N, C-alpha and C positions, 0 to 999 in steps of 0.2 A: 585772649580776647574771644568772646563768643557772640553768636548772633541768635537771638530768640525772637521769633515772629518778625516784627519790624524794628527791633532795637538791637544795638550793639552794646555789650557790657565788657568791662575790663576787670581782670582778676590778677592777684599777685600772691605767690607763695615763696617760701624759702625752703628749698629741698634740704632735708636733714633726716636724722633717725626717725623723727616724727615731724611730718610736714607742718610748718608754721604758716598760717594764713596771714598775709599782710593786709589784704583787702579783697573784697569780692563784690560782684554785681555793681560795679561802678558804671552808671549809665554814661555813655559817650554821645550817642546820637540815634536818631531814627533814620531808616533807609527805605527806599522804594524797591519795587520788583520789576523785572522785565521777563516776559514769557514765563511767569510763575516762579522765577528764581530771584533771589536777592541780588541786586545789581550794585556791587561795590567791590573794591580791593583794598587791602591794608598795606600801606607802605612799610618799608623796613623799620624795625625797632632800633632805637639808640638809647643808651643810658649816659647821661651827662649831669654833672653837678652844676645847675644853673644859678643857684643862689649862695653857693659856697657855705652850705650848712653841714657838709660832710655826708650828705645823702644824695644819691644820683636820681634825677628825675627821669621819667619815661618820656621818650619823644617818638612819635609815629604820626600816621595820617590816615584819613578815610577818604577814598576817592571813588565817587559814584561814576558809573559809566554812562549809559544812555539816559539815565534819569537826571544827569548833570549835577544835581544836588543830593546830598551834601558833598562838598569837596573842601577839606580843610586839613591843616596840620595841627597837632595838639601836643601839649606837655601835661604830665600829671605828676604832682608832688603828693605822694601818699602820706607823708608825715603831716601835712596840713590839709589833706584832702582837697587840693586845689587843681582844677582842670582849666587849662588855658588854651584858646583856639585862635587860629589866624582869622582875619576878616573874611566875610563872605565874598567869594570871587568864583569865576568860572574856570580858571586855568587848572590843568591837571598837573600836580607838582609832587615832589618829594625832596627831602633834604640831602644834598650832595656833600656838604662840608660844614664844619663848625670851626670858628677861629675868633679869638679876641683881637680885633683889628683897631679898636679905638683906645686901648689901654685902660679900660675900666674894670678889668679882671673878670669880666663876664663874657661868655662866648656869644658870637653872632652866628646866624644861620644863613647859608647860601644854598639855594635850591635849584633843582632841575625842573624845567617847565616844558610841557609837551602839548602841542596843538592837536588835540585829539579830535576836535571839530564835531562833537556830538550835540552841542547846543543848537547850532544852525539857526540862531535867532529866536529860539522858543522862549527864552527868558532873557530879560535885560539884566546883565550881570557885569560888574567891573572886571576887567582883565579876563576877557572871554577866552574860550578854548579854540578860537579860530586863529590864534597867534601864539607864538612862544614868547616868554617874558624873562628878562634878566631881573631877578628879585633877590633881595637880601633883607633879613629880619634881625632885630635885636632879640634878646631873651624873652621879651614880653610880646613878641610877634608884631612889633611896629616896624614899618618900612625904614631902612637906612637911607634910602633915596627913592624917588618915584620910579616904579617899575618901567623898564625900557622894553618897548614892543618890537617884535620881529614877525611881520606878517607872513602867513603861508600856512596851508593845510598840511598837517602831519610833519611839521618841523619841530625840532627840539633845541633847547639851550641847556647845556650842562656846564656847571661852574665849579671852580675851586679857587683857593687863595694861595698866592705865592708872595715872596718878598721877606722883609724884616720889619721889626717894630717901627723903624724910621719911615719905611715906604712899603706899604702893602699894595698889592694889585689883585684884581679879580680876572682870572682867565675864563673865557667863555668858549665853548665848543658848539658851533651852530651846524646843523645838518638836517637834511630832509630828502625824501625820495620822490615827492610829488612834482609834477611839471611846474615850472616857475619858481621853485624853491632856490635855485641857484646852487653853485658848488659848495661843498662843506668848507668851513673856514674856522680858524682860530682867531679870537679877538681878545685884546688886552684892554681892561678898563681900570680906572682909578677907583678909589673907595666911594666916590660920589656917583658912580655909574656912568662916567664920561668915557667914550671910546678913545683909546690912545693909538692902537695899532691893529692891523688886520693881516692875517696870512692865509691866502687861499691854499687849500690842500689839493693834492694832485689827482683826486678821484673825480674826473670830469663826468663819468658815467653816473655818479651819485648812487652807486650800488654797494659801496664798501662801508662797513661800520667803523666807528672810531670811539675811543674812550679816553678818559683823563684819570690820572692818579698822581698823588704826591706823598712824600714821607711826612708823617706828623712831626718828626723831630728835625726835619730839614726842609725849609720852604724856599730855598734859593733857586730851585728848579722844579720841573714836573715832567711826567711821562705822558706821551701821546701814544695810545695803543691803536694799531692797525689790525683790522680783521684779517686773519691769516697768520698771526703769530709774530708780528714785527712790533717792537717797542722802541720809541725814539725819546731820548732825554732832551728836553728843551730848556733853554735859559729864559731869563726874564725879558729878553728881546724877541722871543718866539723863534729863536734859531736852534737848529739841531746841533747838539753837542756830541752825541754818540748814538749808535743804533745797535739793537740786539734782536736776534731771531730766536723765538721759542717754538721749536718744531711742533710740539703737541697741541698748541693753542689754535682754536678755530673760531673763537668768539672774543669780543671785547668786554662782555659782561663778567663781573667778578664780585666776590664777597670778601671784604677785608676783615680778618680776625687775627688777633695775636695768639697763636696757638701755643707756642713754646715759651711765652712769657719773657721774651727778650726786649720788650718795649717797642718793637716794630711789628706791624701787622703783616701776616702772611696773606697771600691772595689765592682765592679758590675760584678757578675757572671751570664752569660746566663745559663738558665736551659736546661734540656734535650729536644731536638727538637725545641728549641727557643720558647717554650710555656710560659715561665716565666723567671723572673730574681730574683736573690738574692743579696741584698746589705748588706755588713758588714762593721764594723769599720776596721781600718788598721791592728788591731791585731785579726781580724776575729770574734770579739764579736758582740753581738746585731744584729744577722741576721734578715732581714725583706724581705718578698717576694712581688713581683709585677707580676701580670698577664700581659703577652704581648698582647696588643690589635691589633697588626699589623699582616699582612700576612707575608709570607716568603719573606721579602725584606731586603736589607742591612740597618742596623740601625746605626745612628750616635748619640753619647752621648756627652753632654756638660752640663755646669752649667749656669743657669740664676741667676744673682745677681742684687739686687736692694739695694740702700743705706739704711742702718739701718735695713735691713731685712735679715733673713737667706736665703741661696741659695736654689734653686730648681733644681732637676735633669731634664734636657731637653732631651727627647728621640724622635728622628725624624725617621720616616719610610715613605719614598716616599714623598708625599705632605701633610702628616699628622704628628702631634706631640702630645705628652702628657707632662705635668709637674708633677713631683712627689716631695713631701716634705719628707725629711729624717732628723730626729732629735730625741731627748730624749722625751719620752712620759711623760707629766707633772703628769700623774696619776700613773706612774710606782711605786713610793715609797709608794703609798697607797694600794698596792696589799696585804701586810701582814695584815693590818686591815680588808680588804675585805675578805681575806682567813679566818681570825679569826671569822669574823661575819658569814661567810658561814658555818664554822665548828660548831659554836654555834647554828646556825639555824638547821643544820642537827641533832646535839645532842639533841636539844629541841624537834625536831620532833620524834626522836627515843624514848625519854623519854615519850612523849605524847602517842605514840603508845603502849609502855609498860604499861603506866597507864591505857589506855583504855582496853588493853587485860586483865590486872589484875582485873579491875573493872568488866569486862564481865565475867571473870572466877568466881569471888566472887558471882556475880548475879546467875550464873549457879549453883554454889554450894548451894546458898541459896534456889534456886528453887528445887534442889534435896532434901534438908533438909525439905522443906515444903511439898513436895510430899511424902517423907518418913513418915513425921508426919501424913499426911492424910491417907496414906496406913495403918499406925498403927490403926488409928481410924476406917478405914474400916474393918481391921482385927478383931478389938475388936467387931465391930458391927456385923460382920457375925458370930462370935463365941459367940453371946449373950447367957449367961447361960440359960435364960428362953427358948430361941429357942432350945438349946441343950437338956435341961431337958424335954421339951415338946416332942422333937423328940424321946428321950429315953422312955418316958412314952407311946408314941404312939406305939413304938416297943414292949414294955412290954405288953400293952393291946392286941396287935395282938397275942402274945404268949399265953396269958391267954384265949383268945377266940378261941384258936386252929386254928390260921391262920398262920401257919409257913412260907408259901411262901411270904405272905405279910410282915411278920416280917423280914424275910431274905432280901427281896428286900429293905426294908427301912433301915435295918442295913447296907447293902452294900452302899446305897446312902449316909448315914451319914459318913461312913468311907471314901468314895471317896471325900466327901465334906471337911472333916477335913484334909485329906491328901493334897488336893489342896491348902487349906489355909496355911498350914504349909510350904510346899515346894515352894510356889510361893509368900511368904510374902515379899521377898526383891525385887520383880520385879514391874516395873511400867506398863508393858504391857505383853500380852500373845497372843497366836494365837487365831483366831476366833473359831477354833475347841475346844480349852481348855475352852474358855469362855462359849460356848454353852453347853459343857459337865457339867461344874460347874452349869450353870443355870438349866439344866434338873434335876440334883441331888437335887438342892435346891427346885425346884418346886415339886418334888416327896415327899420330906419331909414335905413341907408346905401343900400339899394336904392331906397327912396322918394326920397331926396335925389338919387341919381344917375340919376333918370328911367328906371329899369328897365334900366340898361346891362349888367346881369349877372344870372345866375341862380346860386343856391347850393344845395348839398346837404350835409346832415350825416348821416353814417351811423355807427351804433354797434353793434359786435358783441354777440352774446348773452353772450360770455365776460367782458364788462366789468361790473364792479360800480360803479354810479353813485355809491356812497357813498365811493369812494376819494378821498383828498385830493390836490389838485394846487395848485401855486402860483397865487395869484389873478392874473388878467389874463394867463395864460400863452399864450392864443391871440389876444387882441384886437389886440395891436400887430402881429403877423404878418399878421392878416387885414386890418387897416387899411392897411398898406403895400401888400398885394396889390391892394386896390381902388383906392387913390389913385394908385399909381405903375405898376401893371400893367394893370388892367382898364379904367380910365377912358380912358387914351390909346389903347386898342385900337380898331381899326375892325372893327366886327362884334360879334356877341354874345359876351359873356364868361361864363365858367363858373368857379365856385369850389367845389371839393370839400373837405370836411373828413371824415376817416375816423378813428374811434377804435377801437382794438383792445387786447387785453391777454392776458397768459399767466399771470396770478396773481402774477408777480414784477415786471413792468413794465407801464406804461401807454404805449401807442404812439399819438401824435397826428400825423396827416399832413395838412398843408394843401397843396393843389395848385391852381394857377390856369393859365389859358391866355392870360395877359397878354403884354405886349410884352417881358418879361424885364428883368432889372436893368440890363444893359448899355445897352439902348436907352432905358430910363427915365432913365439918367444923361445920355445925349446929348440928351434932350429937356428936361433941366433940372428933372425932377420926382422926383429921388431923395430929396429931403428932407434934414433935418439929421442924421439917424441917431441922434438923442437917444433915441428909443424903444428901438432895438436895443441901445444902450449900457446903458440901464437894465435890460433883460432879462439882458444878459451879466453885469452886476454882481450881479443877484439870484441867478442860477444859481451864480455863483462863491461867494457867501456861503453859500447852501444846501449846496453841495458841501463847503465847508470844515468844516462841523459834522455831516456825515453820512458814514458809511462807504460807502454806495452813492451814486453820483453821477447827476446829470441830464446827459444828452447831447442835443445838437441838431445838425442837419446841414441846410445850405441847398444845394440843387442847382439849377443853371440848366438848364432843359429845352431841347432842340433837336429840330427836325423832321428828316425824312430828308435834306433839303438842307443840314443843318447850321445852319439859321437859328433864332434864339431863338423859343421858342413857349410860354414860361411859366416859372414858378418852383415848386419843391417845397421845403417845410420839414417836416422830420421831427424830432419831439421825443420822447425816451425818458425817462419819469419813473418811478423805482423806487416800488413800492407800499410804504407804511409809512414814508415819509421823515419826518424830524423837522423841524417848522416853528416850534417854540418852543424857544428856546435856554437859558432859565433858568426856575426855578420862581417862582411868585408869592411875594413876601415874602422871597426869598433875599437875604442880605446878608453 
């Protein structure tokens, strides 16, 4: 349909390899203008065989706006070049439903009427646009019954047919937003236009939109659509049979088209702002969304069909169009196996995580047990009966030699040493201050036992925080080896230096002696069993296993200018903030 100057023309073609023109330039009507623009709208097109000749006639309408006229519905039979119009009237209308209700095998038309109120008494017209009207036509646009008036500005009357050939009824949906229109309501009429029943709808604010829909193949019920995505199935008594919610729907306006060719029309709902569309089955099931690729232009919907193939939805906007397929997803029924496989995969992942956590926990417990075992060995080593007896004998000798101050000093050192061993026997670490205090008491006793064969010095830099944690007994074994195997065999005075420094990230402990060295100690047969060093190696290995930062130690054999052994240096680097506890209390 085209508009040329002040006239509207109708054209028809058959799309094919070469376009076949059915008709063209069929004059329909003249129109007026408002503000320099053509003042009219075209109602929806329908194709229906009105005279049972095997050819479908075109049904549509021309509705002027502020110009009021022309306003009419029309049919066009291109085979006989016959154009038929409704009588002259003022109401704004379009066809809602077609149905043969009188058994003559020809369809009747049931229209929607809207009180647009543009006439405002300018022209004297039947069925003016200051009211909505219940109107039904036969195929020649003759009234089935006198139109029924519903006064009110901006009110509408939407209609459809329900029932069976024995008893057909007309359902009317009345609604309006202007003051005085009253609440929206459903009304049931007989085929003579007489009101049988009214049902007031629940929107007392009159701001909610409603719509009607029914299956072409089933007229025993109909659907009432609520703006916001609610659809209610109603029976012939206007009672609700069931209710559905379609989450993606925001409007009650829709375009019915049989896209997949199953005999039932799918419903196309424009989204909010025209940004998308939702397609559902006739019963509002299986909603599918489409993003609108067009700008704000008027859209035309139709179905493209090819022999032996499912139809496609054709959406035209201006000079562009898209084709959309709508049908059953062939993989839809495989969703349950997929869900089951996904659930099994998630369950397997959870079980794997639990297995790894359990294994890690057992490893940590095993580490705790090993370190506890090593701590017992250290505890037994540091409370060596020979060491204790020698310390007591040294104290006793000081008493006999009338050296009470020396005896008291050594006795206090032994007591502090034994107290530290007992109270800290269950700990894997202690503060640097506690470690150095233990070391000083130990060295005092060892010095007394060794008849003052060596001197020792402990130096701590100001940069060192004495609250930093270090492994328990980290210095005692190295110091004991230095005294027993390096300083005792030495001829001449022995010196043992312990220096502690730090840089905020690591604690650096250096033990240096001027003993005979490891090589000569071995040749003298005093290198020991090496069990203490093995325990420290194992301790460091386990600590390092569960910490990102590692403990490092280095043993250096010192030599003089002639290349002869002159002592041993041990350097230990301990990261600040190491973890010495490998699982939480009560973890299981």
